[in-house]
N, C-alpha and C positions, 0 to 999 in steps of 0.2 A: 196748478203748481203744487198741489199737495203732495204728488208723487215725488217731485222734486225736493220739496223740504224733507220728506221721510229719507231720501238718499242721501243729503246733505247731513241730516242727524246721524245717519249710520256711520257716514266717513269721519265724523268729528267724536265718535265713541272712542273711548281709551283702548289701545291695544292691549291684549292680556299681558299680565304681569308675571313673568315666570320666574325672575332670579330669587335664588334662596339666599338673600342677604340679611334675613333676620333670624337664621339659624345658629345656635351655639355648639352644637355637637356635629356640625357638618364634615369637619375634617379631623383626622386623628394623626398622631404623631409617633414614630419609633416603628422598627419593624414588628415586633411583638404586640405592641399596643394598637397598631392598625388592625391586626386580625384579630384582636379582641374587643374591637369597638371602643377603645379608650378605657375600659373597665379596669383601670390599674391604679386608681387613686390610693387604695390601701397596699397594693402590690409591687408597685414599679421601684426598681432597684437600679436601672440603668440610667442613661442620660434622658430618656423620656420623662423621668422624674423632675427634671427641672421645670416642666410645665404642669404635669398632672399633681405632683406632690413633693415640692423640694426638699422636705424633710427626709423622704426615702432615699435620696441620693447618698446620704451618708452611711446608710446601712448596707450599702452594695458592696461586694467583694472585690470588683473590679471595675473602675471608673475612668481609667486612663487611656481610653480608647476614642476614636471618632466614630460617631454613629450617624447613619444617614438612610434615607429610603428614597426609591424612585417609583413613580407609579405612573400608569397610562390610563386614561378614562375615555369612555364612550357616554356621553350626556345626551338624553332625549327628552324632548318636550312635543306635547301634542295637545292642541285645543280643538273642541268640537262644540258647537251651537247645540245646545239641547233641542231647540225648535227647528234645526237644520238649517241650510243656507250654506253658500261659499265664504262670505266674510267671516274671519276669525275661525276658519277650518283649515287647520294647519298641522304638519308634524315635521320635524327636524332633528337630525342627530348630528353632533359634534364630537370629533375626536381631538384630544389635546393631552398634554402632559399634567398630571395631578399634582398640586403643591407638595413640594418635599419638606423634609426637616433635617436640620445640620446642627450637630453640637459636639463640643469637646470640653475635656477637663484639663485643668492646668496641673503641673506636677505636684504631687503629694508633698514633696520636699518644703514647698512654700509654706504651708500651714501645719503640717503633721498629719499623721495617718487618721486622725478623727475629724478633720475639717477638708471639705472638698469645695473648690472653687471651679465653675464651669460656665462656659458661654453656650447660648443655643439661638438659632435663627429659625423661624417658622412663618408660614402663612396661616394667619387666622381666619380669614374671609377672602373667597375669589368667586366672582362669576363673570363669565365672558359670553354674551349671547348675542346674535343678531338675527331678527325674524323680519322679512320682507316679503309681502304678498301683493301681487299685482292682478288685476282683474280688467277685462275689456269686454264690451258686447253691446247689444241692442236692448233698449228698454223695453218694458212689458207690454207697451203699447205698440212697439215696433216701428216707430217714426222718429227714433232718437238713438244716439249713439253715446255710452259713457266709457270712462277709464277710472279706475280707482286704485290706490296705492297706500297701504298701511305698513308702517316700519316701526320697529322698535329694537334699539341697539343700545347695549350697555356693557360697561367695562368697569368692573369694580374689584379692589383687592385691597387686603389690609395684613401689613407685615409686622411681626413682633420680633424683636431682638433684645435679648436679656442676658444679664449676668446673675449667677446663682452661688450663694454661698450656704452650704449644708454642714452641720456638725452634729456628730454622733454624741448625744448626751449621756448614754450608757450602753450597755450591750443590748437593750430592747428599744431605746428610743432615739430618734432622729429628728432635729428641728432644722428648716432652712428657709430660705425666702428667696424670690427671684424678682428683681427690678426690671421692667420692661420699658424701651422706647419703641413707640409705635406710629406707623405711617399708615393712614388710610387715604385711598384715593378712588373717586367714584366720577363717571361720566356716563349720563343717560339722555338718550334722545328718542321722543316718541312723536311721530309724524304721520298725518293722514291727508290724503289729497283726493279730489274728485274733478273731473272734467266732464260736462254733459252738454251735446251740441244737437240741435233740431235743424231739420231742412229749411224751415222758414227763418232761420237766422238767431233764434233764441238760443240762449245758452246759459250754463251754470258753472261756476267755479268755486270751490271751497279748499281752504288750507286750514289745518290745525297742527301747530308744532309747540312742544314742550322741550326745553334743552338746559340742563344744568351740568355743571363740572366744578369739583372741588376738591381740595386735598386738606389734611389736616394731622399735625403732629400732636403727640400726648404721652404721658407717662403713667404707669400704674405698677402695682406690686402684688405679687402672690406669696402667701405665706403658709407653710404646711408642716404638719407633725405626723409622723410615722412610728408605728409599733410594731415590734418582730416578735413573735413567738415561736414555739416549737412547730405547730401546725398552722396558725393563725396568723395573719397579718392585717393590721388596721391602720387607716390613715384618714386624714381630713385636711382640707386646705381651704383658705379665704383669699378671694380676690377682690382688690379694692376697685372703686371707680376710679376713673381716669383724672389726671391733672393736666389740663391743657396747656400747650406751650405756644403753638401758633397754626394758622390755617388760613386759607383763602380761596376764593373761587368766583364763578360768574354763572348767571342764570338769564333765561329770557323765555319769552312765549310770543306765539303770532296766532291770531284768529281773523281770518278773512273770508268773505264770501260775497259773491256778486251774482245777480240775476235771479234771485229767489225771494219770496216773501217770508221773512223770518219771524214776524209777529203777528200774522194773520189778519192784517189790515186791508189785503187785497191789493196792495202796491208792491212793486219789486224794490228790493233793499240792497244797498252795498255797505258792507261792514269790513273795517280794518281797525284792529285792536292790537298793538304789539309793545313790546318793551325789552331791552336787552341792557343788563346792568354787568360790569367787569369790576376788577380790584375790590370784591367785597370780603370782609372778615368772614371766616368760617369758623364753626364750632362742632364738637359732636360729643355726646354724653354716653356714658356706659354704665353697667349696673354694678351692685355687690354681687357676688356669687360666692356660694357655700357648698363645698362638695364633700363626700365621705364615702369610703369603699371598704371593702375587706376581701381576703381571700382565704380559703381553706384548703389543705393539702393533705392527702391521704394515698399512700402508695404511688401510683402512676398518674393519679387525678389530681388536678388543682382546679377548684371553682372560684369565679370572680364575680363581683358585683359592685356596682357604684352608682351614685345618684348625685345630682347637683340641682341646687336651686339658684335662679337668677331673679333678682329682685326687679320689680318693675321700675322704669324711668319716666317720669312725668313728660309732658309735651315739652320740646325744646326747638329751637330755631337752629338750622344749620347754616342756612344764607337767607339775608332779607335785603331785597332789592331797594334801590332809591327811586325807582319810576314808579308811579300810582297806575293801577288798572282803572277801568271804566267805573268801578264801584267806589273809587277813591282810596283803595287799599294798596299797600306795597306787595308785589309779588314776593313769595317766600317759599322756601323749601324747609319741611319740618318733619319731626319724627317723634314717635312715642313708642315705647316698648312694654309690653305687658310682662308680668311674672311667669315664669316658665319653671317646670319642675321636670327634669328627665332622669331616666333610669334604665338600667340593662342588666343582663346577665350573660356570662360566658365560661368557657370551660377548655382546659388545655389537658392533653393527654400524652405521656411519654412512652415511647417503644423500647423494647430491648430490655426490659427489666429496670431501666432508669426509673428513680422515683422523683415525684414531683418535690419532694422535700429537699432534695438537692437544687432544684430549680434552675436559675440561670448559670450555675457553676459547672453543671454537667454538659456533656458533649453529645448527648443523644438526640434523637429526631423526636419531633414533637408535634401534635397537630392541635389546631385552635378553632374555636368556633363561638360566634356571639351574636346577640341581638340587642338593639338600643332603640329607644325613641329619640326623636329629635324635633320638638314641636316649635313652631314658629312664635316669636315673640312680638311680630307686628300684629296689631288690630287690623280690622278691615280696612282695605287700602282706600286712601281718599286722595283727591286731587292734591299735588304739591307735596306728597309725602316721599320721603328718601327711600324708603324700603318698598319694593315692588311685588312682594308676595307675602301672602299668610299661610300658606300651604304647610301642612304637617308632614314630616318625612318619617320613615322607618327604615333602619339599616341591618342588613345580615351580612356577616364576615365569616370566613373559614380560609384555613391554609395551614403552612407547616413550615418549621425551621430546622437547619441542619446544619452540620459543620463541613467546611473545605478547607484543609490546611488549619492556619491559625486564625481564620476568619469564620463568622458564623453569618448565614443567609436566611432569608425567609421569603417564600412565595405564597401568593393567596390571591383571592378575590373579595371585594366588598360591592355590595349591592344596595343602593338607596333608592326608595319608591314612595311615592305620594300622589293624591288626586285631591281636588275638591271642586265643587260648582257654586259659582255665585254669578250675580248680575254684572256685565261689563258695561258700564257707562259712565258719562263724565259730564259735568257741567262745563263743556268745552267753551262755550261761549260766556262773556262776562254775565252775572246775573241779571243785569238790566236788559238784556237782549235773550229771551227765551227761545229755545228751538223746538221743533216738532219731532216727535220720535220717543221711543222708548228704549231703555236698557234691555239687553238679552242675556238670558242665562247661558253661560258657557262652562263646559267641563274641561278642566285642566289635568293632564296627567304628566308626571315628571319620573325619569328613571335615569339612573346613573350606575354604570358598571365600571370598577377600578380594578386593574391589575397591579398588584403590589409585588415589588422587588426590594427586599431590606437587606442592608449588610452593616456588620459591626466589624470594625478594623482595629488590630492592635491589641485583641483581647485574647486570652488563653481559653476561652469558652469553646 
């Protein structure tokens, strides 16, 4: 039965964890900011400043338009066992609409020319992925038949809606703040099953399921200061941790096995350990963040750079069940976020003799290019952790902006990529019931290509 135990151990391994739900720079906002990789903390003067640096909004020459962007993505994920084999050897591509950004400013007559009031709505986090693998065949000895299925299914999104107030202190300084209301929802299910049958009537069946679903409401604020010079622009912003409002969720797990010796005593074991709790309180913590950026203009060229540090968040519990597992502990969903420092550089170049000094007020054609880092805040993924990936990403972007009539459009592409190799294995059974088998090293590759269409309405740009 050693062979059976090894197969049971294999099917109870955790499925690869691909979701990029611990990235801070994974989504950018605004037509120009998307093509510059979000490197506009010091230079943004349009409505994307509501997110990147609220102080910059007051220094803009025209903020009474509607700004939005539409993008389409092709997202690919592949896993490959380093030592070979079919299980966890998978490649998948999904096509979907990329999260957009919507913002508008209120009439200047409300507060005067030096104060701007704006509203913005954006998707801060999003990941939707389903991976389902099935295998069937004969055992290595040829006298049995097996079937295996491994499933990973996650739907996760976080939406921010905020009101921004930005005031021009002087010709050179702008100060602003955005207060956000935030909704976060996540549903994740990991399931692996095995059936094994022999002609003599013996058989093995095993099932492992983890399932959780929660939603959480919270608020936070972002405060920014911007400075405008003849050729140089500087800016910085601080994002506060969240203040919880309310949250709820449910979670459960199942571990069952029949027809196999799980503890090596030579006897066939049957195991069933499960729990499912509903109507639980849910919480979610976020970190302090400190960003800074600069842009320098000369002739037709403008260079951009930004950096942001996200402080670590100590272990916190998102969900805690009421049912105790076989070790006498409640089932929990937890999270911890490491400190992260991201940075990048970008450039824009204006054609037709238009100078970058005129910036957004000109009607010329401009080209953008940028590169940024996007390191994961999640430590090594463990059982019962909400974040399901600790893969670092890197982003390249390029595109152009131009005018048609009174509206300004942008077109471009962004490419995100990353890979890592680590052991995939999980103490799927309760600690009091050890299983036979070892974790396996798996190489995971992630790639996302986004086609961007941005537009600015109601502006004379």
